[in-house]
N, C-alpha and C positions, 0 to 999 in steps of 0.2 A: 629642220626639226618639224615633225608632223604634229599638228594639234587637231583636236576633235572639231567636227562640224556637226551641228544638230539644230533642231527646231523644238522649242519648248512651249509652244502655245497650247492651251487647253480647250476642250470642247465647249464648256460653259461660257468661257470668255469669248470664244469665236461666235457662238450663237448670239450672245448679247450684242456684239459688234455688227453682225449681219442684220439683226433686227433693227438696231439704231440706224444703220446706213439705209436699209430698205424703207424704214419709216420716214426718214428725211426726204428720200427721193420720191416716194409715192405721195407724201403730203404736199409736196411742192410741184407735183405733176412733172417731175423730171428736171425742173430748172436747177435744183440744187444737187443734181447727180454728182458733180465734182466733189462735193462735201462727202458724199457717201463713198466715192472712190478713194478719197484721201483717208477716211476713217479705216477702210479695209486694208489699204496698203501700209498705213502706219502700224496697224496691228501685226500684219504679216512680217514686216521688216523688223519691228521691235523684238519679235520672238525668234529671229534667225541669227545663228552664230556660225560663221564660216572661218575655218582654220583657227578656232579659238578666239575670234574677234567678233564681238556683238556689233550689229548694224543699227543705224538710226535713219529715220526719214525726215527731211526738213521741208518737204513740199507743202504748200498751203493750198487750200481750196480756192482762194482768190486767184492765185497764180494759174491753177489749172482751169478755172472758169474763163479767164482771158484767152487761154489757148483753145479751150472748148469752143468758144464763140468763133474764133478764127478758123478752126478746123471744120466746123459745120458750115461756115460761110463758103469755104473752098469746096466743100462737098456739094453745096447747092449750085454754085456757079459752074462747076464742072459736070453737072447733071449726074452726080453720084459717083463719078470715077475716082474722086479723091478718097472715098470710103476705104479703098484698098490700102491706103497709107495710114489710116487712123490708128490701127493697132500698133503699128511701128512708131508713130508719133507719141502715143501714150506711153509705150515702153521706153522710148528715149527720154521722155520727161521724168518718168519714175526713176530710171537709172541715174539721171543727172542729179536727182535729189536724194539718193541713197548713199550713205557713207558709213565708214567704220568708226566706232568709238575708239579713240586713241588712249 
């Protein structure tokens, strides 16, 4: 049986979340960038419905921060080569923490 998929996020809510995530990141000179990332992904996932099932995101900024440090360490010791894997690693982490509400 086919059920509808849609995204129900609004512009003003999006702008508010972008401003908050940017403010946190800029105010801390990038140290708290994982918090900004989690704010934005939480908003995006919370407003996504796939096959009639709403999603939720359970990742925390502290979890991402630990990985963030590890990934940047690998980038430094590999003289930047690891940077090619960063997008994949972030996507894997986000996917691991994205679920359907039952």
